[in-house]
C-alpha positions in Angstrom: 14.9 -33.3 38.2 13.8 -30.6 40.7 17.2 -30.6 42.4 19.2 -30.1 39.2 16.9 -27.3 38.1 17.5 -25.5 41.4 21.2 -26.0 41.1 21.2 -24.6 37.5 19.2 -21.6 38.7 21.4 -21.0 41.7 24.6 -21.2 39.6 23.2 -18.9 36.9 22.3 -16.3 39.6 25.7 -16.6 41.2 27.4 -16.2 37.7 25.2 -13.1 37.0 26.2 -11.5 40.3 29.8 -12.2 39.7 29.6 -10.6 36.3 27.9 -7.5 37.7 30.5 -7.2 40.4 33.3 -7.5 37.9 31.8 -4.6 35.9 31.7 -2.2 38.8 34.3 0.5 38.8 36.9 0.7 41.5 39.3 3.5 42.5 42.8 3.4 43.8 44.6 6.3 45.5 48.4 6.6 45.4 50.6 9.0 47.2 50.1 12.0 49.5 49.6 15.7 48.9 49.5 18.1 51.8 46.3 20.1 52.3 46.1 23.9 51.8 46.1 24.4 55.6 49.3 22.5 55.9 50.9 24.5 53.0 49.9 27.8 54.7 52.2 26.8 57.6 55.2 27.0 55.3 56.8 30.4 55.2 58.7 31.3 52.0 62.2 32.5 52.8 62.0 31.2 56.4 61.5 27.4 56.4 64.3 25.0 55.6 64.3 21.5 54.2 64.1 20.0 57.7 61.2 22.2 58.8 59.3 21.4 55.7 59.9 17.7 56.2 58.7 18.0 59.8 55.6 20.0 58.9 54.5 18.2 55.7 56.1 14.8 56.1 58.6 13.1 53.8 58.2 14.0 50.1 57.1 11.4 47.5 60.2 12.2 45.6 63.0 14.8 45.5 65.2 16.5 43.0 68.0 14.5 41.5 70.8 16.4 43.0 71.7 16.6 46.7 69.6 19.3 48.3 67.0 19.2 45.5 63.4 20.3 45.6 60.6 18.3 47.3 57.7 16.9 45.3 54.5 15.5 46.8 52.4 13.5 44.3 48.9 12.0 44.6 47.0 10.1 41.9 43.5 8.7 41.7 43.1 5.9 39.2 39.8 4.5 38.0 39.6 0.8 37.1 36.6 -0.4 35.2 36.0 -3.9 34.0 38.4 -4.9 31.2 39.2 -1.3 30.2 42.6 0.2 30.7 43.0 2.1 34.0 42.5 5.8 33.7 44.1 8.5 35.8 41.2 10.8 36.8 43.0 13.0 39.2 46.6 13.9 39.8 48.0 16.6 42.1 51.6 17.6 42.5 52.9 20.0 45.2 56.4 21.3 44.4 58.4 22.9 47.1 61.5 24.5 45.7 64.5 25.8 47.7 67.0 28.6 47.2 70.7 28.1 47.2 70.7 29.1 50.9 68.4 26.2 51.7 65.2 28.1 52.5 61.9 27.7 50.8 61.8 29.7 47.5 58.4 28.7 46.2 55.4 26.4 46.8 53.4 25.4 43.8 50.4 23.1 43.2 49.8 21.4 39.8 47.0 19.2 38.6 46.1 17.3 35.4 45.2 20.6 33.6 48.8 21.8 34.1 50.3 18.5 32.9 52.2 18.0 29.7 52.9 14.8 27.9 56.7 14.3 28.0 58.1 12.2 25.2 60.6 9.7 26.5 63.5 8.7 24.4 65.6 5.7 24.9 69.3 6.3 24.7 70.5 2.9 23.8 73.7 2.6 21.9 73.7 -0.1 19.3 76.7 -2.3 19.2 78.2 -4.8 16.9 79.3 -7.0 19.8 77.7 -10.4 19.6 77.5 -13.1 22.2 81.1 -14.1 21.8 83.7 -14.2 24.5 86.3 -11.4 24.9 89.1 -13.6 23.6 87.2 -14.7 20.6 86.3 -11.2 19.7 90.0 -10.1 20.1 91.3 -12.9 17.9 88.6 -12.2 15.3 90.0 -8.7 14.9 93.6 -9.7 14.1 93.0 -10.3 10.4 91.5 -6.8 10.0 94.7 -5.0 11.1 96.2 -3.0 8.3 100.0 -2.5 8.9 100.2 0.6 6.7 98.0 2.4 9.2 100.8 2.1 11.8 103.5 3.6 9.4 101.7 6.9 8.8 
């Protein structure tokens, strides 16, 4: 009897410790943002894309078009137990370039500057069903109106 009582006590202590560990918050950092000292090394109107890449490193993302702006993004996310992860810090450094390829502006944004951007899905509905091309072609033969060709 004494051995099973010890085992029950030990298992209950282990279960309690595991529950406590599961409820502790954890943080995950994503991305990279250059420091203010690194940004001070960038001269507006002088530095080019290549010199910015050399000084600050490769950007997290760039503009959509060839020769677009550079964006450095860093996020800190808090995970706590069963709750949904929460972004507690986000910084974005945007380096924009002029048409001549030199730095036009360097800006830093954080969550206070952020805006919620509604995303819209541009999905075209179709009447095409899971039929083969030939079957769809033959199904449309009966719908042809010859008088539409005579006009």
